[in-house]
C-alpha positions in Angstrom: 31.2 -1.8 6.1 27.9 -2.6 4.2 24.5 -0.3 5.4 21.7 -2.5 6.1 18.7 -2.0 4.8 15.3 -1.6 6.5 12.7 -3.7 5.4 8.8 -2.9 6.2 5.3 -3.6 5.2 3.0 -0.7 3.5 -0.6 -1.5 3.7 -2.2 0.4 0.4 -6.1 0.6 -0.4 -7.1 1.7 -4.1 -10.9 1.9 -4.9 -11.3 1.8 -8.3 -14.2 4.0 -10.3 -16.8 2.9 -12.2 -14.9 5.5 -15.3 -11.5 3.9 -14.7 -9.7 6.2 -12.3 -8.6 4.7 -9.5 -7.8 6.4 -6.3 -4.8 5.2 -3.7 -4.8 5.9 0.1 -1.7 4.9 2.3 -3.3 2.8 5.6 0.3 2.8 6.9 3.1 1.5 7.3 5.0 -1.1 9.8 7.2 -3.3 11.0 5.6 -6.7 10.2 3.1 -8.5 8.1 1.6 -9.0 11.3 0.7 -6.0 12.2 0.1 -5.0 8.5 -3.0 -7.2 8.4 -4.0 -6.3 11.2 -4.6 -3.1 10.1 -5.9 -4.3 7.0 -8.9 -6.0 9.3 -9.9 -3.0 11.7 -10.0 -0.8 8.0 -12.4 -3.2 6.7 -15.0 -2.1 9.2 -14.7 1.3 8.5 -16.7 3.6 5.7 -16.1 3.0 2.3 -13.6 1.0 3.2 -16.1 -2.0 3.7 -17.8 -1.7 0.5 -14.4 -1.9 -1.3 -13.1 -4.6 0.6 -10.4 -6.5 -2.0 -9.0 -3.1 -2.5 -6.4 -3.1 -0.1 -2.3 -4.8 -0.8 0.3 -5.4 1.9 3.3 -5.3 0.4 7.4 -5.5 1.5 8.9 -1.7 1.5 12.9 -1.1 2.0 13.6 2.3 3.3 16.5 4.2 2.2 15.7 2.8 -1.4 14.9 4.9 -4.1 11.8 3.7 -6.3 10.9 4.5 -10.0 14.6 5.5 -10.9 13.6 4.7 -14.7 10.9 7.4 -14.4 7.5 6.3 -16.1 5.0 6.6 -18.9 1.4 7.5 -19.5 -0.8 5.7 -21.5 -3.8 7.5 -23.4 
């Protein structure tokens, strides 16, 4: 019997600084896109987030799935 994957919705916020560095914050993991978007709307009223309202991303996310299976490289 095949195991069913559980899909959720991840909300993150990325703030990019003037020097090009970034600060990523995980806002939460939600069962529905509706709940995820409601969380974004709430967060957009908070200090810091309201200054960078375009920094939010709402993306599908599956549990029990390993990411970065090929590793990663950095560019300098």
